[in-house]
C-alpha positions as CSV (number, residue, x, y, z in Angstrom):
1,M,35.6,-116.0,-236.6
2,T,34.5,-119.5,-235.4
3,G,31.0,-120.9,-236.1
4,S,30.2,-120.9,-232.3
5,E,30.7,-117.0,-232.3
6,P,27.8,-114.9,-232.4
7,L,27.6,-112.6,-235.2
8,P,28.2,-109.0,-234.7
9,P,25.2,-106.7,-234.4
10,P,24.2,-104.7,-237.3
11,P,25.4,-101.3,-237.3
12,P,23.1,-98.6,-235.7
13,E,20.9,-96.8,-238.5
14,A,21.5,-93.6,-239.1
15,P,18.9,-91.0,-237.9
16,T,17.9,-89.7,-241.3
17,D,17.7,-93.2,-242.5
18,Q,14.7,-94.0,-240.0
19,W,11.4,-94.4,-241.1
20,K,9.4,-91.1,-240.2
21,R,6.0,-89.7,-240.3
22,V,4.7,-86.4,-241.6
23,H,2.9,-84.1,-239.5
24,I,0.0,-85.5,-237.9
25,I,-2.6,-82.8,-239.0
26,S,-1.2,-83.2,-242.6
27,P,-4.6,-84.9,-243.5
28,L,-6.5,-82.2,-242.5
29,V,-4.3,-79.4,-244.4
30,R,-4.8,-81.6,-247.8
31,G,-8.3,-82.6,-247.3
32,W,-10.0,-79.2,-245.6
33,I,-12.0,-78.4,-249.0
34,A,-13.7,-81.8,-248.7
35,L,-14.3,-81.1,-244.8
36,A,-15.6,-77.8,-245.8
37,A,-18.0,-78.9,-248.2
38,L,-19.4,-81.5,-245.8
39,I,-19.9,-79.0,-243.3
40,F,-21.4,-76.5,-245.6
41,F,-24.2,-79.1,-246.7
42,G,-24.6,-80.5,-243.6
43,G,-25.2,-77.4,-241.8
44,R,-27.2,-75.4,-244.8
45,D,-30.5,-76.8,-243.2
46,W,-29.8,-75.8,-239.6
47,F,-28.8,-72.3,-240.8
48,E,-31.8,-71.9,-243.0
49,G,-34.2,-73.0,-240.0
50,F,-32.2,-70.4,-237.7
51,L,-32.9,-67.5,-240.1
52,I,-36.7,-68.3,-240.5
53,G,-37.1,-68.5,-236.8
54,D,-37.4,-72.6,-236.5
55,S,-35.9,-73.4,-233.0
56,R,-35.9,-76.9,-233.9
57,G,-33.0,-76.0,-236.1
58,F,-33.7,-78.7,-238.4
59,R,-36.7,-79.1,-240.9
60,G,-39.1,-81.7,-239.8
61,D,-41.2,-83.0,-236.9
62,G,-40.2,-84.1,-233.3
63,P,-37.1,-83.9,-231.4
64,G,-36.0,-87.3,-232.9
65,N,-35.2,-85.6,-236.0
66,L,-32.7,-83.5,-234.4
67,T,-31.2,-86.4,-232.4
68,L,-30.9,-88.7,-235.3
69,A,-29.5,-85.4,-237.4
70,I,-26.7,-84.9,-234.7
71,A,-25.9,-88.6,-234.5
72,V,-25.3,-88.8,-238.2
73,V,-23.1,-85.8,-238.4
74,L,-21.2,-87.0,-235.4
75,G,-20.8,-90.6,-237.3
76,V,-19.5,-88.8,-240.2
77,V,-17.0,-86.6,-238.2
78,L,-15.7,-89.6,-236.7
79,L,-15.2,-91.5,-239.9
80,I,-13.7,-88.4,-241.2
81,A,-11.1,-88.0,-238.1
82,A,-10.5,-91.8,-238.4
83,G,-9.5,-91.6,-242.0
84,F,-7.2,-88.5,-241.3
85,F,-5.7,-90.5,-238.6
86,L,-5.1,-93.7,-240.8
87,S,-3.7,-91.6,-243.7
88,W,-1.1,-89.9,-241.1
89,Y,-0.5,-93.1,-239.5
90,Y,0.3,-95.2,-242.9
91,T,2.4,-92.2,-244.4
92,R,6.2,-92.8,-243.7
93,Y,9.1,-91.4,-245.5
94,Q,13.0,-92.3,-245.3
95,V,16.1,-90.5,-246.5
96,T,19.2,-92.9,-246.9
97,E,22.5,-92.1,-248.8
98,E,21.0,-93.4,-252.3
99,H,17.4,-92.8,-252.1
100,V,14.3,-90.8,-250.5
101,R,11.2,-93.4,-250.4
102,V,7.4,-92.6,-249.1
103,N,4.9,-95.2,-248.2
104,S,1.3,-94.1,-248.0
105,G,-2.2,-95.4,-248.5
106,V,-4.7,-97.4,-246.1
107,I,-6.4,-99.8,-248.5
108,F,-4.4,-99.4,-251.7
109,R,-0.6,-99.2,-250.5
110,Q,1.6,-97.0,-252.7
111,H,5.8,-96.9,-252.4
112,R,7.5,-94.1,-254.0
113,Q,11.2,-94.2,-254.5
114,A,13.6,-91.3,-256.1
115,R,17.3,-91.8,-256.4
116,L,19.1,-88.7,-255.0
117,D,21.8,-88.6,-257.8
118,R,18.5,-88.2,-260.4
119,V,16.8,-85.3,-258.5
120,Q,16.3,-82.5,-260.9
121,A,14.8,-80.2,-258.6
122,I,13.3,-79.8,-255.1
123,D,10.5,-77.2,-253.7
124,V,9.6,-76.2,-250.6
125,V,5.4,-75.4,-251.1
126,Q,3.3,-73.3,-248.0
127,P,-0.2,-73.4,-249.1
128,F,-2.2,-70.9,-247.2
129,L,-3.4,-73.1,-244.8
130,A,-0.3,-74.8,-244.4
131,R,1.3,-71.4,-243.7
132,V,-1.1,-70.7,-241.3
133,F,0.2,-74.0,-239.3
134,G,3.5,-73.1,-239.9
135,L,4.0,-76.3,-242.1
136,A,5.4,-76.7,-245.8
137,E,5.1,-79.6,-248.4
138,L,8.7,-80.8,-250.1
139,K,8.2,-82.0,-253.9
140,F,11.0,-83.8,-255.5
141,D,11.4,-84.2,-259.2
142,V,13.0,-86.7,-260.8
143,A,14.3,-87.3,-264.8
144,D,11.8,-88.6,-267.0
145,A,8.9,-88.0,-264.7
146,G,5.8,-86.2,-266.2
147,E,4.8,-85.1,-262.1
148,S,6.7,-84.9,-259.1
149,A,7.8,-88.3,-258.2
150,V,8.0,-87.9,-254.3
151,R,5.8,-85.5,-252.4
152,L,6.1,-85.1,-248.5
153,A,2.9,-83.1,-246.9
154,F,3.3,-81.9,-244.5
155,L,6.3,-81.2,-242.4
156,K,7.1,-78.3,-240.3
157,L,8.9,-75.5,-242.1
158,D,12.1,-75.7,-240.5
159,E,12.0,-79.6,-240.7
160,A,11.4,-79.3,-244.3
161,Q,14.3,-77.0,-244.8
162,R,16.6,-79.1,-242.9
163,L,15.6,-82.1,-245.1
164,R,16.0,-80.2,-248.3
165,A,19.5,-79.2,-247.3
166,T,20.1,-82.8,-246.5
167,I,19.2,-84.1,-249.6
168,L,20.6,-82.1,-251.9
169,A,24.2,-82.3,-250.1
170,R,23.4,-86.2,-250.6
171,A,22.3,-85.7,-254.2
172,A,25.7,-83.4,-254.7
173,G,28.2,-86.1,-253.3
174,V,29.0,-83.6,-250.3
175,A,31.0,-85.7,-247.5
176,V,29.0,-86.1,-244.6
177,D,30.2,-86.2,-240.9
178,P,29.4,-89.9,-240.2
179,E,29.1,-89.1,-236.6
180,H,26.4,-86.3,-237.0
181,P,24.9,-87.0,-240.6
182,Q,21.8,-85.0,-240.0
183,D,23.8,-82.0,-238.8
184,I,23.9,-80.4,-242.7
185,P,23.6,-76.4,-242.6
186,E,21.6,-75.0,-245.4
187,A,23.9,-73.7,-247.9
188,P,24.8,-70.1,-248.1
189,E,23.0,-68.1,-250.9
190,R,23.7,-64.8,-252.5
191,E,20.6,-63.0,-253.7
192,V,20.7,-62.0,-257.6
193,L,17.5,-60.0,-258.1
194,S,14.2,-59.4,-256.8
195,L,10.9,-57.9,-258.4
196,T,8.9,-55.1,-257.0
197,P,5.0,-55.3,-256.5
198,A,4.8,-52.1,-259.4
199,R,6.8,-54.1,-261.8
200,V,4.5,-57.1,-261.4
201,L,1.5,-54.9,-261.8
202,G,2.6,-53.4,-264.9
203,A,3.6,-57.0,-266.4
204,A,0.3,-58.3,-265.7
205,A,-1.6,-54.9,-267.2
206,L,0.8,-55.2,-270.4
207,S,0.8,-59.2,-271.1
208,G,-0.2,-61.0,-273.7
209,N,-3.8,-61.4,-271.7
210,T,-4.4,-57.8,-272.4
211,V,-3.9,-58.3,-275.9
212,A,-6.3,-61.2,-276.1
213,V,-9.1,-59.3,-274.3
214,L,-8.8,-56.4,-276.7
215,L,-8.7,-58.6,-279.8
216,G,-11.7,-60.5,-278.5
217,L,-13.6,-57.3,-277.5
218,V,-12.9,-55.5,-280.7
219,G,-14.0,-58.9,-282.7
220,V,-17.4,-59.2,-280.5
221,V,-18.2,-55.7,-280.8
222,L,-17.9,-55.7,-284.8
223,F,-19.8,-58.7,-284.8
224,A,-22.6,-57.5,-282.9
225,V,-22.7,-54.3,-284.9
226,V,-22.7,-56.1,-288.6
227,L,-25.5,-58.7,-287.2
228,D,-27.2,-55.9,-284.9
229,T,-27.4,-58.2,-282.1
230,G,-25.8,-58.3,-278.5
231,A,-26.2,-61.8,-277.8
232,L,-22.4,-62.6,-278.9
233,L,-21.4,-60.6,-276.1
234,A,-22.0,-63.8,-274.1
235,G,-19.4,-65.5,-276.1
236,F,-17.0,-62.8,-274.5
237,V,-17.6,-64.4,-270.9
238,P,-15.6,-67.6,-271.2
239,I,-12.7,-65.3,-272.6
240,L,-13.0,-63.1,-269.9
241,I,-12.7,-65.8,-267.2
242,G,-9.5,-67.2,-269.0
243,V,-8.1,-64.0,-269.1
244,I,-8.6,-63.4,-265.3
245,G,-6.8,-66.7,-264.3
246,G,-4.2,-65.7,-266.7
247,Y,-3.8,-62.4,-264.9
248,W,-3.8,-64.5,-261.5
249,N,-1.1,-66.7,-263.0
250,V,1.3,-63.4,-263.6
251,L,0.5,-61.8,-260.3
252,N,0.9,-65.0,-258.3
253,T,4.0,-65.9,-260.1
254,G,5.9,-62.5,-259.7
255,F,4.7,-61.1,-256.3
256,N,7.5,-61.3,-253.9
257,F,9.9,-63.1,-256.5
258,R,13.7,-63.2,-255.6
259,A,16.2,-65.2,-257.0
260,A,19.5,-66.4,-255.6
261,I,22.5,-68.3,-256.0
262,S,24.1,-71.2,-253.8
263,P,26.5,-74.1,-253.9
264,D,23.1,-76.5,-254.1
265,G,21.8,-74.5,-257.1
266,I,19.5,-71.8,-258.3
267,R,17.0,-70.8,-255.6
268,I,13.6,-69.0,-256.6
269,R,11.1,-67.7,-254.3
270,Y,7.6,-66.5,-255.0
271,G,3.9,-66.4,-254.1
272,L,1.1,-64.1,-252.9
273,L,-1.1,-66.6,-251.0
274,D,0.8,-69.9,-251.8
275,T,4.6,-69.7,-251.3
276,R,7.1,-71.5,-253.1
277,T,10.9,-71.9,-252.5
278,Q,12.5,-73.7,-255.4
279,T,15.8,-75.0,-255.8
280,V,17.4,-76.5,-259.5
281,P,20.5,-77.9,-259.0
282,P,23.5,-77.1,-261.3
283,G,23.5,-78.7,-265.0
284,R,19.8,-79.8,-264.6
285,V,18.2,-77.0,-267.0
286,Q,17.9,-78.5,-270.3
287,A,16.8,-75.4,-272.1
288,V,16.4,-71.9,-271.7
289,G,13.6,-69.9,-273.1
290,V,13.3,-65.9,-273.5
291,V,9.7,-64.4,-274.5
292,Q,8.7,-61.0,-275.0
293,S,5.4,-59.8,-275.9
294,P,4.3,-56.9,-278.1
295,L,3.3,-54.6,-275.3
296,W,6.2,-55.6,-273.2
297,R,8.4,-54.2,-275.9
298,L,7.4,-50.7,-274.5
299,K,9.1,-51.3,-271.4
300,G,12.0,-53.4,-272.7
301,W,10.7,-56.4,-270.7
302,Y,11.2,-60.0,-271.0
303,K,10.0,-63.5,-269.4
304,V,12.6,-66.3,-268.8
305,T,11.4,-70.1,-268.8
306,V,13.4,-73.4,-268.6
307,N,13.0,-76.7,-269.6
308,V,13.8,-79.0,-266.5
309,A,13.7,-83.1,-266.5
310,G,10.9,-83.9,-264.1
311,Y,8.7,-80.7,-264.8
312,G,6.7,-82.1,-267.7
313,A,5.0,-80.4,-270.3
314,S,2.0,-79.6,-268.4
315,A,0.2,-76.6,-269.2
316,S,-1.4,-76.0,-265.6
317,G,-0.8,-72.6,-263.9
318,E,1.4,-74.4,-261.1
319,A,3.8,-76.1,-263.9
320,Q,4.4,-73.2,-265.8
321,A,4.9,-71.0,-262.5
322,R,7.7,-73.6,-261.5
323,A,9.2,-73.6,-265.2
324,T,9.7,-69.6,-264.9
325,L,13.2,-68.4,-263.9
326,L,12.1,-64.6,-264.2
327,P,8.6,-63.8,-264.6
328,V,9.5,-60.0,-265.9
329,G,13.0,-58.4,-266.2
330,T,15.1,-56.1,-267.9
331,L,17.7,-56.8,-270.9
332,D,20.2,-56.8,-267.9
333,E,18.4,-59.0,-265.8
334,V,17.9,-61.2,-268.4
335,L,21.7,-61.6,-269.1
336,R,22.1,-62.1,-265.4
337,V,19.8,-65.3,-264.8
338,I,21.1,-66.7,-268.0
339,A,24.5,-66.3,-266.6
340,L,23.6,-68.4,-263.6
341,V,22.2,-71.1,-266.0
342,L,25.2,-70.9,-268.6
343,P,28.2,-69.6,-266.4
344,D,30.6,-70.0,-269.4
345,P,29.0,-68.3,-272.6
346,G,31.4,-69.5,-274.8
347,T,32.2,-66.4,-276.3
348,D,34.4,-63.5,-276.1
349,T,31.4,-60.9,-276.8
350,P,28.5,-62.7,-274.8
351,V,26.9,-59.1,-274.4
352,D,26.6,-58.5,-277.9
353,V,25.6,-62.0,-279.0
354,F,22.8,-62.4,-276.5
355,S,21.6,-59.2,-276.8
356,A,21.4,-59.6,-280.8
357,G,19.4,-62.8,-279.8
358,L,16.9,-61.1,-277.8
359,A,16.3,-57.6,-279.4
360,G,18.4,-57.7,-282.9
361,K,17.8,-58.6,-286.3
362,G,19.7,-59.5,-289.3
363,P,23.1,-61.0,-289.3
364,D,24.3,-58.8,-286.3
365,A,26.5,-60.9,-283.7
366,G,27.6,-63.6,-286.2
367,F,23.5,-64.7,-286.5
368,R,22.9,-66.6,-289.8
369,T,19.3,-65.8,-290.8
370,T,16.8,-67.0,-293.4
371,P,18.0,-66.2,-296.9
372,R,16.5,-63.2,-298.8
373,R,15.2,-65.7,-301.5
374,A,12.9,-67.3,-298.9
375,R,11.4,-63.7,-297.6
376,L,7.9,-64.3,-299.2
377,I,7.1,-67.2,-296.9
378,A,8.4,-65.2,-293.7
379,P,7.9,-61.8,-294.8
380,L,7.9,-60.3,-291.4
381,A,10.2,-62.7,-289.5
382,W,12.9,-63.4,-292.2
383,R,15.2,-60.8,-291.0
384,R,14.5,-61.6,-287.2
385,N,15.1,-65.5,-287.7
386,G,18.6,-66.5,-287.1
387,V,21.0,-68.9,-285.2
388,A,24.1,-68.6,-283.9
389,V,26.5,-70.9,-282.2
390,T,29.1,-70.4,-279.4
391,R,31.7,-72.8,-277.6
392,T,28.9,-74.0,-275.1
393,A,25.6,-73.2,-276.4
394,L,23.3,-72.8,-279.5
395,L,20.9,-69.8,-279.8
396,A,17.9,-70.0,-282.2
397,R,15.8,-66.7,-282.2
398,S,12.6,-66.1,-284.1
399,G,9.3,-64.2,-283.7
400,A,8.6,-60.8,-285.3
401,W,5.6,-59.7,-282.9
402,W,6.4,-62.3,-280.1
403,R,10.1,-62.2,-280.0
404,Q,11.8,-65.5,-279.0
405,L,15.1,-66.8,-278.1
406,A,16.2,-70.4,-277.3
407,V,19.5,-71.3,-275.7
408,V,20.6,-75.0,-275.6
409,P,24.0,-76.0,-273.7
410,H,25.5,-78.2,-276.4
411,E,25.6,-81.3,-273.8
412,R,22.0,-81.0,-273.3
413,T,21.0,-81.8,-277.0
414,Q,19.2,-85.3,-276.9
415,S,18.5,-85.6,-280.5
416,L,17.9,-83.4,-283.8
417,A,15.8,-83.6,-286.5
418,L,15.6,-81.6,-290.1
419,H,12.0,-80.4,-291.3
420,Q,11.4,-79.4,-294.7
421,G,7.9,-78.7,-296.3
422,P,7.2,-78.7,-300.1
423,L,7.3,-75.1,-299.8
424,A,10.7,-74.7,-297.8
425,R,11.8,-77.2,-300.2
426,R,11.1,-74.7,-303.0
427,F,12.8,-71.7,-301.5
428,G,16.0,-73.9,-300.4
429,V,15.1,-73.4,-296.6
430,A,14.9,-76.1,-293.9
431,D,14.1,-76.2,-289.8
432,L,16.3,-77.7,-287.6
433,V,14.4,-78.9,-284.3
434,F,16.3,-79.9,-281.1
435,H,14.6,-82.7,-278.9
436,T,14.9,-81.5,-275.2
437,T,12.9,-83.0,-272.2
438,P,9.4,-81.6,-272.3
439,G,8.9,-78.3,-271.1
440,P,7.6,-74.6,-272.2
441,V,11.0,-74.2,-274.5
442,S,10.8,-75.4,-278.0
443,P,14.2,-74.8,-279.3
444,R,13.8,-74.7,-283.4
445,V,16.4,-73.0,-285.8
446,R,13.5,-71.6,-288.5
447,Q,13.9,-71.2,-292.2
448,V,17.7,-71.2,-292.5
449,A,19.5,-72.1,-295.9
450,E,19.4,-75.9,-296.5
451,E,23.0,-76.2,-297.0
452,D,23.2,-74.5,-293.4
453,A,20.9,-76.6,-291.9
454,W,22.5,-79.8,-293.0
455,R,26.3,-78.4,-291.6
456,L,24.7,-77.3,-288.3
457,F,22.8,-80.7,-288.0
458,S,26.0,-82.6,-288.5
459,E,28.0,-80.2,-286.6
460,Q,25.7,-80.0,-283.4
461,A,25.9,-83.6,-283.1
462,E,29.7,-83.6,-282.9
463,R,29.5,-80.5,-280.4
464,A,26.5,-82.2,-278.3
465,A,28.7,-85.6,-277.9
466,E,32.0,-83.7,-277.1
467,A,30.4,-81.6,-274.5
468,R,28.5,-84.6,-272.6
469,R,32.0,-86.3,-272.6
470,R,33.5,-83.3,-271.0
471,S,30.2,-82.8,-268.7
472,G,31.0,-82.8,-264.9
473,P,29.5,-85.8,-262.8
474,E,25.8,-86.3,-261.7
475,Q,26.9,-85.5,-258.0
476,W,28.4,-82.1,-258.8
477,M,30.3,-81.6,-255.4
478,R,32.2,-85.1,-255.8
479,P,35.9,-85.1,-255.9
480,V,36.7,-86.1,-259.3
481,T,39.9,-87.4,-261.2
482,V,41.1,-84.9,-263.8
483,E,43.7,-86.0,-266.4
484,G,47.1,-84.0,-266.4
485,P,49.2,-83.1,-269.3
486,A,49.9,-86.1,-271.7
487,G,47.0,-88.0,-270.2
488,D,48.7,-88.4,-266.8
489,P,46.2,-89.0,-264.3
490,G,46.0,-85.8,-261.8
491,T,44.7,-85.6,-258.5
492,A,41.3,-85.7,-257.2
493,S,39.7,-82.1,-256.9
494,E,36.1,-81.0,-256.3
495,A,33.7,-79.9,-259.1
496,P,33.1,-76.4,-259.1
497,V,30.3,-75.2,-256.9
498,M,27.5,-73.1,-258.2
499,L,28.3,-70.2,-256.3
500,P,29.9,-67.6,-258.7
501,P,32.5,-65.3,-258.2
502,P,31.7,-61.6,-257.3
503,S,32.1,-60.3,-260.9
504,Y,28.6,-62.2,-261.7
505,Q,26.8,-60.2,-259.3
506,E,28.0,-57.0,-259.5
507,G,28.7,-54.1,-261.8
508,S,27.0,-54.2,-265.5
509,A,25.7,-56.9,-267.7
510,H,29.0,-56.9,-269.5
511,E,30.9,-57.7,-266.2
512,R,28.5,-60.3,-265.3
513,F,29.2,-62.4,-268.5
């Protein structure tokens, strides 16, 4: 090419790489509460005047007050409409081969960006008003983010689903047709389980909230009888309000709950008024926790939660709902869900091992428990406390009343710590603490023999390093080179997709593992 020749034009930008805007009524859907409050306070005087028969509609003398009030209301409405328009106009998003970007803000500009290969989970959320208009919000969670790093609110539902499929495909490293980069169909899925309304209502009635209500009511009544006053009953009201919120979280998380599996990850749908569709890519789950409250033991029900990088450790109802992989399920359903997160249990007898972790006690299925000499510091839980290790994960169980099981894949172990207080040192036991991403699961091996704790500490560090070395790529669908025998490089092959073989979905729990 000579200096006199013009430079070739840049290649055309792919349609999905163009800057786009969210739906034009998105600000209204986001700010409808403020608008409703304005209408309420602004129209209260008119409504009260109407009820008392004041034909002028507003309190005050003369028609000037009415004209002034109407002008003020119209001015405020116009200001709000202008603010909504500017908010929509200055909110744009872009999806490239490597990033998703969102620009927003009128006075204070904000630019947010997330790498696709670091996307931990992606949700499609439909608040009630958004459902009325057929809109949805996309939420992207990335590693090391305490809250959603990027939000797109709001898009048309079909557009949000199509964009989610595009982002997940690019995050997985799927080869895209360069001539039609936007034509990425949603990955097929296979439903694993669903919950009935009767199960959800029963779970709410027998949840820990009911235990809290009963204990609180008994305590208040006893104090009232002893002190011969009913004033303490007023102190029960805040407890009751908190319990009602807990019941609502259980109902909202469990209603319409469905779990499915697809090549782009685990898909979860739930919601009563606000609906949510979550997609957790494979390998993003850092730890799994299974909990059984005392009353749930009557029905054999469990709850499954997960730690996912990006979800954070918030105690809000939304954060807890997002971290819930199964709101309420039987032992068979729990094993089915664990099989989705940990397709290879790393043992020839997975049902025996995981069942012993969920409902067993003592040294069943190879669990090492708290030594008998330490039963005085754990009189109820020393038989229940235990740890078992498979080729792919470590299982830590604890709890006599609230049974708990934590499952940590070896490659997700970030760091370890040994804890031993003076009383534990006196009885020769120690705790082994696992550090993972923040979330509802806090893996901890409780009160094992001191020599076993040190052995677990060193062996688990080696297992974690070896598992990370063998783990798959961040883009799980990208072809990788696998070494052949004697270290000879093999040919590129695709990483295994998330869609499991039929044996994971059919038959008993024994067949699923």
